[in-house]
All heavy atoms as a GROMACS GRO file, in nm:
protein
  498
    1MET      N    1   0.321  -2.584  -2.401
    1MET     CA    2   0.344  -2.440  -2.423
    1MET      C    3   0.421  -2.384  -2.304
    1MET      O    4   0.394  -2.415  -2.189
    1MET     CB    5   0.212  -2.365  -2.439
    1MET     CG    6   0.132  -2.404  -2.559
    1MET     SD    7  -0.027  -2.323  -2.565
    1MET     CE    8   0.018  -2.161  -2.608
    2ASN      N    9   0.516  -2.295  -2.334
    2ASN     CA   10   0.587  -2.230  -2.230
    2ASN      C   11   0.509  -2.104  -2.184
    2ASN      O   12   0.412  -2.068  -2.243
    2ASN     CB   13   0.732  -2.200  -2.268
    2ASN     CG   14   0.741  -2.103  -2.382
    2ASN    OD1   15   0.660  -2.007  -2.394
    2ASN    ND2   16   0.836  -2.121  -2.469
    3LEU      N   17   0.557  -2.038  -2.081
    3LEU     CA   18   0.488  -1.924  -2.024
    3LEU      C   19   0.466  -1.813  -2.124
    3LEU      O   20   0.357  -1.757  -2.141
    3LEU     CB   21   0.563  -1.872  -1.902
    3LEU     CG   22   0.504  -1.750  -1.836
    3LEU    CD1   23   0.360  -1.775  -1.788
    3LEU    CD2   24   0.591  -1.708  -1.715
    4ALA      N   25   0.569  -1.780  -2.203
    4ALA     CA   26   0.561  -1.672  -2.302
    4ALA      C   27   0.452  -1.705  -2.407
    4ALA      O   28   0.377  -1.618  -2.449
    4ALA     CB   29   0.693  -1.650  -2.369
    5GLU      N   30   0.446  -1.830  -2.449
    5GLU     CA   31   0.349  -1.874  -2.552
    5GLU      C   32   0.207  -1.864  -2.495
    5GLU      O   33   0.114  -1.819  -2.564
    5GLU     CB   34   0.377  -2.015  -2.597
    5GLU     CG   35   0.506  -2.024  -2.679
    5GLU     CD   36   0.550  -2.169  -2.702
    5GLU    OE1   37   0.518  -2.256  -2.618
    5GLU    OE2   38   0.617  -2.192  -2.805
    6LYS      N   39   0.188  -1.902  -2.370
    6LYS     CA   40   0.056  -1.895  -2.307
    6LYS      C   41   0.011  -1.750  -2.295
    6LYS      O   42  -0.102  -1.716  -2.324
    6LYS     CB   43   0.061  -1.959  -2.168
    6LYS     CG   44   0.078  -2.108  -2.173
    6LYS     CD   45   0.089  -2.161  -2.030
    6LYS     CE   46   0.117  -2.310  -2.036
    6LYS     NZ   47   0.126  -2.370  -1.901
    7LEU      N   48   0.102  -1.662  -2.253
    7LEU     CA   49   0.068  -1.520  -2.241
    7LEU      C   50   0.034  -1.459  -2.376
    7LEU      O   51  -0.064  -1.382  -2.388
    7LEU     CB   52   0.183  -1.442  -2.174
    7LEU     CG   53   0.210  -1.478  -2.031
    7LEU    CD1   54   0.334  -1.402  -1.981
    7LEU    CD2   55   0.092  -1.453  -1.940
    8GLU      N   56   0.107  -1.496  -2.478
    8GLU     CA   57   0.079  -1.443  -2.609
    8GLU      C   58  -0.057  -1.491  -2.662
    8GLU      O   59  -0.134  -1.414  -2.717
    8GLU     CB   60   0.189  -1.486  -2.708
    8GLU     CG   61   0.169  -1.432  -2.851
    8GLU     CD   62   0.278  -1.474  -2.944
    8GLU    OE1   63   0.379  -1.531  -2.901
    8GLU    OE2   64   0.258  -1.451  -3.066
    9MET      N   65  -0.087  -1.619  -2.642
    9MET     CA   66  -0.214  -1.673  -2.688
    9MET      C   67  -0.330  -1.605  -2.615
    9MET      O   68  -0.431  -1.566  -2.676
    9MET     CB   69  -0.221  -1.821  -2.660
    9MET     CG   70  -0.353  -1.883  -2.705
    9MET     SD   71  -0.368  -2.059  -2.668
    9MET     CE   72  -0.365  -2.055  -2.490
   10GLU      N   73  -0.320  -1.588  -2.484
   10GLU     CA   74  -0.426  -1.526  -2.408
   10GLU      C   75  -0.442  -1.377  -2.442
   10GLU      O   76  -0.553  -1.325  -2.448
   10GLU     CB   77  -0.405  -1.549  -2.262
   10GLU     CG   78  -0.430  -1.695  -2.229
   10GLU     CD   79  -0.369  -1.744  -2.103
   10GLU    OE1   80  -0.276  -1.679  -2.050
   10GLU    OE2   81  -0.416  -1.846  -2.053
   11TYR      N   82  -0.335  -1.311  -2.469
   11TYR     CA   83  -0.340  -1.170  -2.512
   11TYR      C   84  -0.415  -1.162  -2.646
   11TYR      O   85  -0.500  -1.076  -2.666
   11TYR     CB   86  -0.199  -1.113  -2.524
   11TYR     CG   87  -0.194  -0.971  -2.577
   11TYR    CD1   88  -0.238  -0.868  -2.493
   11TYR    CD2   89  -0.150  -0.943  -2.703
   11TYR    CE1   90  -0.235  -0.737  -2.540
   11TYR    CE2   91  -0.146  -0.815  -2.750
   11TYR     CZ   92  -0.188  -0.712  -2.670
   11TYR     OH   93  -0.187  -0.582  -2.717
   12GLU      N   94  -0.384  -1.251  -2.740
   12GLU     CA   95  -0.451  -1.250  -2.869
   12GLU      C   96  -0.598  -1.287  -2.854
   12GLU      O   97  -0.684  -1.228  -2.926
   12GLU     CB   98  -0.382  -1.347  -2.965
   12GLU     CG   99  -0.241  -1.301  -3.006
   12GLU     CD  100  -0.237  -1.168  -3.075
   12GLU    OE1  101  -0.332  -1.136  -3.150
   12GLU    OE2  102  -0.136  -1.096  -3.058
   13LEU      N  103  -0.631  -1.380  -2.767
   13LEU     CA  104  -0.773  -1.414  -2.743
   13LEU      C  105  -0.849  -1.293  -2.689
   13LEU      O  106  -0.962  -1.266  -2.727
   13LEU     CB  107  -0.785  -1.530  -2.642
   13LEU     CG  108  -0.743  -1.670  -2.694
   13LEU    CD1  109  -0.738  -1.766  -2.578
   13LEU    CD2  110  -0.837  -1.716  -2.803
   14ASP      N  111  -0.784  -1.219  -2.600
   14ASP     CA  112  -0.847  -1.098  -2.545
   14ASP      C  113  -0.870  -0.996  -2.657
   14ASP      O  114  -0.979  -0.936  -2.665
   14ASP     CB  115  -0.757  -1.038  -2.438
   14ASP     CG  116  -0.818  -0.918  -2.367
   14ASP    OD1  117  -0.934  -0.931  -2.320
   14ASP    OD2  118  -0.753  -0.814  -2.356
   15LYS      N  119  -0.772  -0.981  -2.746
   15LYS     CA  120  -0.789  -0.886  -2.857
   15LYS      C  121  -0.902  -0.928  -2.952
   15LYS      O  122  -0.970  -0.843  -3.012
   15LYS     CB  123  -0.659  -0.872  -2.939
   15LYS     CG  124  -0.557  -0.789  -2.867
   15LYS     CD  125  -0.429  -0.762  -2.942
   15LYS     CE  126  -0.414  -0.814  -3.083
   15LYS     NZ  127  -0.282  -0.792  -3.142
   16LEU      N  128  -0.924  -1.061  -2.966
   16LEU     CA  129  -1.030  -1.110  -3.052
   16LEU      C  130  -1.167  -1.093  -2.991
   16LEU      O  131  -1.270  -1.112  -3.058
   16LEU     CB  132  -1.005  -1.259  -3.083
   16LEU     CG  133  -0.895  -1.292  -3.180
   16LEU    CD1  134  -0.868  -1.439  -3.184
   16LEU    CD2  135  -0.933  -1.240  -3.319
   17GLY      N  136  -1.172  -1.064  -2.863
   17GLY     CA  137  -1.303  -1.039  -2.799
   17GLY      C  138  -1.354  -1.158  -2.720
   17GLY      O  139  -1.472  -1.159  -2.682
   18VAL      N  140  -1.271  -1.258  -2.696
   18VAL     CA  141  -1.312  -1.368  -2.612
   18VAL      C  142  -1.351  -1.315  -2.472
   18VAL      O  143  -1.274  -1.237  -2.419
   18VAL     CB  144  -1.200  -1.475  -2.603
   18VAL    CG1  145  -1.230  -1.582  -2.502
   18VAL    CG2  146  -1.177  -1.537  -2.740
   19ASP      N  147  -1.464  -1.355  -2.418
   19ASP     CA  148  -1.508  -1.296  -2.291
   19ASP      C  149  -1.453  -1.368  -2.170
   19ASP      O  150  -1.436  -1.307  -2.065
   19ASP     CB  151  -1.658  -1.284  -2.286
   19ASP     CG  152  -1.730  -1.415  -2.304
   19ASP    OD1  153  -1.668  -1.512  -2.354
   19ASP    OD2  154  -1.851  -1.423  -2.272
   20ILE      N  155  -1.430  -1.498  -2.180
   20ILE     CA  156  -1.374  -1.575  -2.067
   20ILE      C  157  -1.262  -1.659  -2.113
   20ILE      O  158  -1.274  -1.734  -2.210
   20ILE     CB  159  -1.482  -1.663  -2.000
   20ILE    CG1  160  -1.597  -1.577  -1.946
   20ILE    CG2  161  -1.422  -1.747  -1.888
   20ILE    CD1  162  -1.715  -1.656  -1.894
   21ILE      N  163  -1.148  -1.654  -2.045
   21ILE     CA  164  -1.035  -1.740  -2.070
   21ILE      C  165  -1.024  -1.835  -1.951
   21ILE      O  166  -1.008  -1.793  -1.839
   21ILE     CB  167  -0.904  -1.659  -2.086
   21ILE    CG1  168  -0.914  -1.566  -2.207
   21ILE    CG2  169  -0.784  -1.753  -2.101
   21ILE    CD1  170  -0.800  -1.466  -2.218
   22GLU      N  171  -1.038  -1.964  -1.981
   22GLU     CA  172  -1.038  -2.065  -1.877
   22GLU      C  173  -0.901  -2.139  -1.871
   22GLU      O  174  -0.849  -2.177  -1.974
   22GLU     CB  175  -1.150  -2.164  -1.896
   22GLU     CG  176  -1.164  -2.266  -1.788
   22GLU     CD  177  -1.280  -2.359  -1.809
   22GLU    OE1  178  -1.391  -2.311  -1.841
   22GLU    OE2  179  -1.259  -2.481  -1.795
   23ARG      N  180  -0.853  -2.161  -1.753
   23ARG     CA  181  -0.733  -2.234  -1.730
   23ARG      C  182  -0.764  -2.361  -1.659
   23ARG      O  183  -0.867  -2.376  -1.595
   23ARG     CB  184  -0.636  -2.154  -1.642
   23ARG     CG  185  -0.566  -2.045  -1.711
   23ARG     CD  186  -0.493  -2.105  -1.830
   23ARG     NE  187  -0.389  -2.015  -1.878
   23ARG     CZ  188  -0.259  -2.039  -1.862
   23ARG    NH1  189  -0.217  -2.145  -1.805
   23ARG    NH2  190  -0.173  -1.953  -1.908
   24CYS      N  191  -0.670  -2.458  -1.664
   24CYS     CA  192  -0.687  -2.586  -1.594
   24CYS      C  193  -0.670  -2.564  -1.441
   24CYS      O  194  -0.683  -2.450  -1.396
   24CYS     CB  195  -0.589  -2.688  -1.647
   24CYS     SG  196  -0.417  -2.643  -1.612
   25PHE      N  197  -0.640  -2.664  -1.370
   25PHE     CA  198  -0.619  -2.654  -1.226
   25PHE      C  199  -0.489  -2.580  -1.198
   25PHE      O  200  -0.383  -2.643  -1.184
   25PHE     CB  201  -0.616  -2.796  -1.161
   25PHE     CG  202  -0.745  -2.867  -1.169
   25PHE    CD1  203  -0.768  -2.959  -1.267
   25PHE    CD2  204  -0.845  -2.841  -1.077
   25PHE    CE1  205  -0.889  -3.027  -1.276
   25PHE    CE2  206  -0.968  -2.907  -1.083
   25PHE     CZ  207  -0.989  -3.000  -1.181
   26THR      N  208  -0.493  -2.452  -1.193
   26THR     CA  209  -0.372  -2.374  -1.182
   26THR      C  210  -0.296  -2.395  -1.052
   26THR      O  211  -0.176  -2.378  -1.044
   26THR     CB  212  -0.398  -2.224  -1.193
   26THR    OG1  213  -0.497  -2.186  -1.094
   26THR    CG2  214  -0.449  -2.190  -1.333
   27ILE      N  215  -0.365  -2.440  -0.948
   27ILE     CA  216  -0.296  -2.465  -0.821
   27ILE      C  217  -0.206  -2.588  -0.831
   27ILE      O  218  -0.113  -2.603  -0.752
   27ILE     CB  219  -0.400  -2.478  -0.705
   27ILE    CG1  220  -0.332  -2.459  -0.571
   27ILE    CG2  221  -0.475  -2.609  -0.713
   27ILE    CD1  222  -0.280  -2.323  -0.546
   28CYS      N  223  -0.232  -2.676  -0.926
   28CYS     CA  224  -0.152  -2.800  -0.940
   28CYS      C  225  -0.022  -2.777  -1.012
   28CYS      O  226   0.071  -2.858  -0.998
   28CYS     CB  227  -0.234  -2.905  -1.017
   28CYS     SG  228  -0.377  -2.960  -0.927
   29TYR      N  229  -0.014  -2.674  -1.094
   29TYR     CA  230   0.107  -2.650  -1.176
   29TYR      C  231   0.156  -2.510  -1.154
   29TYR      O  232   0.088  -2.414  -1.181
   29TYR     CB  233   0.071  -2.675  -1.323
   29TYR     CG  234   0.007  -2.807  -1.350
   29TYR    CD1  235  -0.129  -2.816  -1.371
   29TYR    CD2  236   0.085  -2.920  -1.357
   29TYR    CE1  237  -0.189  -2.940  -1.392
   29TYR    CE2  238   0.027  -3.046  -1.382
   29TYR     CZ  239  -0.111  -3.055  -1.398
   29TYR     OH  240  -0.168  -3.175  -1.420
   30GLU      N  241   0.275  -2.502  -1.106
   30GLU     CA  242   0.332  -2.370  -1.072
   30GLU      C  243   0.339  -2.281  -1.194
   30GLU      O  244   0.310  -2.157  -1.186
   30GLU     CB  245   0.472  -2.384  -1.009
   30GLU     CG  246   0.525  -2.255  -0.959
   30GLU     CD  247   0.656  -2.270  -0.884
   30GLU    OE1  248   0.690  -2.383  -0.845
   30GLU    OE2  249   0.723  -2.168  -0.865
   31ASP      N  250   0.376  -2.338  -1.311
   31ASP     CA  251   0.384  -2.257  -1.434
   31ASP      C  252   0.247  -2.198  -1.468
   31ASP      O  253   0.236  -2.082  -1.507
   31ASP     CB  254   0.433  -2.340  -1.551
   31ASP     CG  255   0.582  -2.365  -1.542
   31ASP    OD1  256   0.651  -2.301  -1.460
   31ASP    OD2  257   0.629  -2.454  -1.616
   32ASP      N  258   0.140  -2.276  -1.455
   32ASP     CA  259   0.006  -2.225  -1.485
   32ASP      C  260  -0.038  -2.123  -1.383
   32ASP      O  261  -0.106  -2.025  -1.418
   32ASP     CB  262  -0.097  -2.339  -1.491
   32ASP     CG  263  -0.086  -2.419  -1.621
   32ASP    OD1  264  -0.045  -2.359  -1.721
   32ASP    OD2  265  -0.123  -2.537  -1.623
   33PHE      N  266  -0.003  -2.141  -1.260
   33PHE     CA  267  -0.034  -2.044  -1.157
   33PHE      C  268   0.029  -1.911  -1.189
   33PHE      O  269  -0.037  -1.802  -1.183
   33PHE     CB  270   0.007  -2.095  -1.019
   33PHE     CG  271  -0.027  -2.002  -0.907
   33PHE    CD1  272  -0.151  -2.000  -0.852
   33PHE    CD2  273   0.070  -1.910  -0.859
   33PHE    CE1  274  -0.184  -1.910  -0.749
   33PHE    CE2  275   0.038  -1.822  -0.756
   33PHE     CZ  276  -0.089  -1.821  -0.701
   34ASN      N  277   0.157  -1.915  -1.224
   34ASN     CA  278   0.229  -1.794  -1.262
   34ASN      C  279   0.173  -1.732  -1.386
   34ASN      O  280   0.163  -1.608  -1.399
   34ASN     CB  281   0.378  -1.818  -1.276
   34ASN     CG  282   0.444  -1.857  -1.146
   34ASN    OD1  283   0.397  -1.818  -1.038
   34ASN    ND2  284   0.549  -1.934  -1.155
   35ALA      N  285   0.133  -1.814  -1.484
   35ALA     CA  286   0.084  -1.761  -1.607
   35ALA      C  287  -0.052  -1.687  -1.588
   35ALA      O  288  -0.072  -1.579  -1.644
   35ALA     CB  289   0.064  -1.877  -1.709
   36ILE      N  290  -0.138  -1.745  -1.507
   36ILE     CA  291  -0.270  -1.678  -1.487
   36ILE      C  292  -0.250  -1.548  -1.409
   36ILE      O  293  -0.322  -1.449  -1.432
   36ILE     CB  294  -0.374  -1.769  -1.420
   36ILE    CG1  295  -0.513  -1.720  -1.455
   36ILE    CG2  296  -0.353  -1.782  -1.273
   36ILE    CD1  297  -0.622  -1.818  -1.428
   37ARG      N  298  -0.151  -1.546  -1.321
   37ARG     CA  299  -0.123  -1.420  -1.250
   37ARG      C  300  -0.072  -1.314  -1.348
   37ARG      O  301  -0.115  -1.200  -1.345
   37ARG     CB  302  -0.018  -1.446  -1.141
   37ARG     CG  303   0.022  -1.322  -1.060
   37ARG     CD  304   0.151  -1.340  -0.988
   37ARG     NE  305   0.256  -1.366  -1.082
   37ARG     CZ  306   0.361  -1.442  -1.059
   37ARG    NH1  307   0.373  -1.504  -0.944
   37ARG    NH2  308   0.453  -1.460  -1.152
   38ASP      N  309   0.018  -1.353  -1.436
   38ASP     CA  310   0.076  -1.262  -1.532
   38ASP      C  311  -0.021  -1.217  -1.641
   38ASP      O  312  -0.023  -1.103  -1.681
   38ASP     CB  313   0.203  -1.320  -1.594
   38ASP     CG  314   0.314  -1.340  -1.494
   38ASP    OD1  315   0.307  -1.278  -1.385
   38ASP    OD2  316   0.408  -1.414  -1.523
   39VAL      N  317  -0.106  -1.310  -1.685
   39VAL     CA  318  -0.202  -1.274  -1.790
   39VAL      C  319  -0.305  -1.175  -1.737
   39VAL      O  320  -0.355  -1.093  -1.808
   39VAL     CB  321  -0.268  -1.399  -1.853
   39VAL    CG1  322  -0.376  -1.456  -1.763
   39VAL    CG2  323  -0.325  -1.368  -1.991
   40GLY      N  324  -0.333  -1.183  -1.608
   40GLY     CA  325  -0.424  -1.087  -1.548
   40GLY      C  326  -0.376  -0.942  -1.559
   40GLY      O  327  -0.454  -0.849  -1.552
   41LYS      N  328  -0.245  -0.927  -1.573
   41LYS     CA  329  -0.186  -0.798  -1.584
   41LYS      C  330  -0.190  -0.740  -1.726
   41LYS      O  331  -0.180  -0.618  -1.743
   41LYS     CB  332  -0.040  -0.800  -1.538
   41LYS     CG  333  -0.025  -0.838  -1.391
   41LYS     CD  334   0.121  -0.853  -1.355
   41LYS     CE  335   0.138  -0.903  -1.215
   41LYS     NZ  336   0.278  -0.927  -1.181
   42ILE      N  337  -0.206  -0.831  -1.827
   42ILE     CA  338  -0.197  -0.780  -1.964
   42ILE      C  339  -0.331  -0.778  -2.040
   42ILE      O  340  -0.344  -0.705  -2.134
   42ILE     CB  341  -0.094  -0.860  -2.048
   42ILE    CG1  342  -0.130  -1.007  -2.059
   42ILE    CG2  343   0.046  -0.842  -1.991
   42ILE    CD1  344  -0.048  -1.083  -2.157
   43ILE      N  345  -0.428  -0.859  -1.998
   43ILE     CA  346  -0.553  -0.855  -2.070
   43ILE      C  347  -0.639  -0.739  -2.021
   43ILE      O  348  -0.625  -0.696  -1.908
   43ILE     CB  349  -0.631  -0.992  -2.059
   43ILE    CG1  350  -0.665  -1.020  -1.914
   43ILE    CG2  351  -0.553  -1.106  -2.120
   43ILE    CD1  352  -0.760  -1.137  -1.898
   44GLN      N  353  -0.730  -0.695  -2.108
   44GLN     CA  354  -0.807  -0.579  -2.071
   44GLN      C  355  -0.955  -0.604  -2.065
   44GLN      O  356  -1.028  -0.535  -1.995
   44GLN     CB  357  -0.780  -0.466  -2.169
   44GLN     CG  358  -0.636  -0.425  -2.168
   44GLN     CD  359  -0.609  -0.298  -2.236
   44GLN    OE1  360  -0.700  -0.226  -2.279
   44GLN    NE2  361  -0.484  -0.261  -2.251
   45ASN      N  362  -1.004  -0.705  -2.139
   45ASN     CA  363  -1.151  -0.727  -2.145
   45ASN      C  364  -1.197  -0.863  -2.094
   45ASN      O  365  -1.302  -0.873  -2.031
   45ASN     CB  366  -1.197  -0.712  -2.289
   45ASN     CG  367  -1.164  -0.573  -2.345
   45ASN    OD1  368  -1.202  -0.474  -2.285
   45ASN    ND2  369  -1.089  -0.568  -2.453
   46ALA      N  370  -1.122  -0.966  -2.120
   46ALA     CA  371  -1.163  -1.100  -2.084
   46ALA      C  372  -1.155  -1.125  -1.932
   46ALA      O  373  -1.076  -1.059  -1.865
   46ALA     CB  374  -1.075  -1.204  -2.156
   47LYS      N  375  -1.241  -1.211  -1.886
   47LYS     CA  376  -1.237  -1.254  -1.746
   47LYS      C  377  -1.157  -1.382  -1.740
   47LYS      O  378  -1.156  -1.461  -1.833
   47LYS     CB  379  -1.376  -1.282  -1.692
   47LYS     CG  380  -1.473  -1.168  -1.705
   47LYS     CD  381  -1.441  -1.064  -1.602
   47LYS     CE  382  -1.544  -0.954  -1.606
   47LYS     NZ  383  -1.497  -0.822  -1.612
   48LEU      N  384  -1.084  -1.405  -1.633
   48LEU     CA  385  -1.007  -1.528  -1.614
   48LEU      C  386  -1.082  -1.625  -1.525
   48LEU      O  387  -1.141  -1.584  -1.424
   48LEU     CB  388  -0.873  -1.496  -1.548
   48LEU     CG  389  -0.780  -1.407  -1.630
   48LEU    CD1  390  -0.655  -1.374  -1.550
   48LEU    CD2  391  -0.741  -1.477  -1.758
   49ALA      N  392  -1.082  -1.751  -1.562
   49ALA     CA  393  -1.143  -1.856  -1.480
   49ALA      C  394  -1.046  -1.973  -1.466
   49ALA      O  395  -0.969  -1.999  -1.559
   49ALA     CB  396  -1.270  -1.904  -1.549
   50SER      N  397  -1.048  -2.032  -1.352
   50SER     CA  398  -0.960  -2.148  -1.325
   50SER      C  399  -1.043  -2.258  -1.260
   50SER      O  400  -1.131  -2.226  -1.177
   50SER     CB  401  -0.844  -2.106  -1.235
   50SER     OG  402  -0.766  -2.217  -1.204
   51LEU      N  403  -1.017  -2.380  -1.297
   51LEU     CA  404  -1.089  -2.490  -1.233
   51LEU      C  405  -1.038  -2.507  -1.090
   51LEU      O  406  -0.922  -2.476  -1.060
   51LEU     CB  407  -1.065  -2.616  -1.314
   51LEU     CG  408  -1.114  -2.614  -1.458
   51LEU    CD1  409  -1.075  -2.744  -1.528
   51LEU    CD2  410  -1.264  -2.590  -1.468
   52ALA      N  411  -1.124  -2.557  -1.005
   52ALA     CA  412  -1.088  -2.581  -0.866
   52ALA      C  413  -1.152  -2.710  -0.818
   52ALA      O  414  -1.252  -2.754  -0.873
   52ALA     CB  415  -1.130  -2.464  -0.778
   53ARG      N  416  -1.095  -2.768  -0.714
   53ARG     CA  417  -1.150  -2.891  -0.654
   53ARG      C  418  -1.209  -2.855  -0.520
   53ARG      O  419  -1.158  -2.774  -0.448
   53ARG     CB  420  -1.039  -2.992  -0.634
   53ARG     CG  421  -0.981  -3.039  -0.762
   53ARG     CD  422  -0.874  -3.145  -0.728
   53ARG     NE  423  -0.799  -3.165  -0.852
   53ARG     CZ  424  -0.673  -3.200  -0.855
   53ARG    NH1  425  -0.607  -3.214  -0.742
   53ARG    NH2  426  -0.611  -3.218  -0.964
   54TYR      N  427  -1.318  -2.920  -0.488
   54TYR     CA  428  -1.380  -2.905  -0.359
   54TYR      C  429  -1.327  -3.010  -0.269
   54TYR      O  430  -1.326  -3.130  -0.303
   54TYR     CB  431  -1.534  -2.913  -0.373
   54TYR     CG  432  -1.606  -2.910  -0.239
   54TYR    CD1  433  -1.612  -2.791  -0.171
   54TYR    CD2  434  -1.661  -3.021  -0.185
   54TYR    CE1  435  -1.680  -2.785  -0.048
   54TYR    CE2  436  -1.727  -3.020  -0.066
   54TYR     CZ  437  -1.736  -2.900   0.003
   54TYR     OH  438  -1.800  -2.895   0.124
   55ASN      N  439  -1.280  -2.973  -0.151
   55ASN     CA  440  -1.228  -3.073  -0.052
   55ASN      C  441  -1.327  -3.074   0.064
   55ASN      O  442  -1.326  -2.985   0.149
   55ASN     CB  443  -1.090  -3.030  -0.009
   55ASN     CG  444  -1.025  -3.130   0.083
   55ASN    OD1  445  -1.094  -3.211   0.146
   55ASN    ND2  446  -0.896  -3.126   0.091
   56LYS      N  447  -1.410  -3.176   0.066
   56LYS     CA  448  -1.516  -3.184   0.168
   56LYS      C  449  -1.459  -3.181   0.310
   56LYS      O  450  -1.515  -3.117   0.398
   56LYS     CB  451  -1.596  -3.314   0.145
   56LYS     CG  452  -1.728  -3.312   0.212
   56LYS     CD  453  -1.802  -3.442   0.171
   56LYS     CE  454  -1.948  -3.416   0.160
   56LYS     NZ  455  -2.021  -3.535   0.123
   57LYS      N  456  -1.348  -3.250   0.332
   57LYS     CA  457  -1.289  -3.256   0.466
   57LYS      C  458  -1.242  -3.122   0.515
   57LYS      O  459  -1.251  -3.090   0.632
   57LYS     CB  460  -1.173  -3.356   0.469
   57LYS     CG  461  -1.215  -3.499   0.447
   57LYS     CD  462  -1.091  -3.587   0.445
   57LYS     CE  463  -1.128  -3.729   0.410
   57LYS     NZ  464  -1.010  -3.816   0.396
   58ARG      N  465  -1.191  -3.043   0.425
   58ARG     CA  466  -1.137  -2.913   0.462
   58ARG      C  467  -1.244  -2.814   0.507
   58ARG      O  468  -1.221  -2.724   0.588
   58ARG     CB  469  -1.060  -2.854   0.341
   58ARG     CG  470  -0.992  -2.726   0.373
   58ARG     CD  471  -0.911  -2.684   0.256
   58ARG     NE  472  -0.846  -2.557   0.292
   58ARG     CZ  473  -0.764  -2.494   0.208
   58ARG    NH1  474  -0.739  -2.539   0.093
   58ARG    NH2  475  -0.710  -2.381   0.245
   59TYR      N  476  -1.366  -2.828   0.456
   59TYR     CA  477  -1.471  -2.730   0.489
   59TYR      C  478  -1.575  -2.782   0.583
   59TYR      O  479  -1.688  -2.735   0.586
   59TYR     CB  480  -1.534  -2.683   0.355
   59TYR     CG  481  -1.436  -2.608   0.270
   59TYR    CD1  482  -1.373  -2.671   0.160
   59TYR    CD2  483  -1.399  -2.481   0.300
   59TYR    CE1  484  -1.282  -2.602   0.083
   59TYR    CE2  485  -1.311  -2.409   0.225
   59TYR     CZ  486  -1.250  -2.473   0.116
   59TYR     OH  487  -1.157  -2.404   0.042
   60ARG      N  488  -1.542  -2.878   0.665
   60ARG     CA  489  -1.637  -2.925   0.766
   60ARG      C  490  -1.611  -2.863   0.899
   60ARG      O  491  -1.515  -2.814   0.934
   60ARG     CB  492  -1.625  -3.076   0.779
   60ARG     CG  493  -1.690  -3.144   0.664
   60ARG     CD  494  -1.703  -3.288   0.688
   60ARG     NE  495  -1.796  -3.337   0.586
   60ARG     CZ  496  -1.847  -3.453   0.593
   60ARG    NH1  497  -1.819  -3.537   0.689
   60ARG    NH2  498  -1.931  -3.495   0.499
   0.00000   0.00000   0.00000
C-alpha cells in the first residue's frame, strides 16, 4: 500500500470506531514512519500504536 492508501484506510477505521490502530515497526520503514505521523493529524478518536524493539545494550 502506498502512503495515500494507508492514510485513507486508517481514516476509515477511525470513522468506524476502531479504538486502536497498530502499525508495524515504523522506525524500520521511512514510509511507515511518515504515514503514522500524518495519520495522527487526521484521525480524531483512535489511538495510534507502533511496535518497538528493546535494545538491552542501549539501556545499560
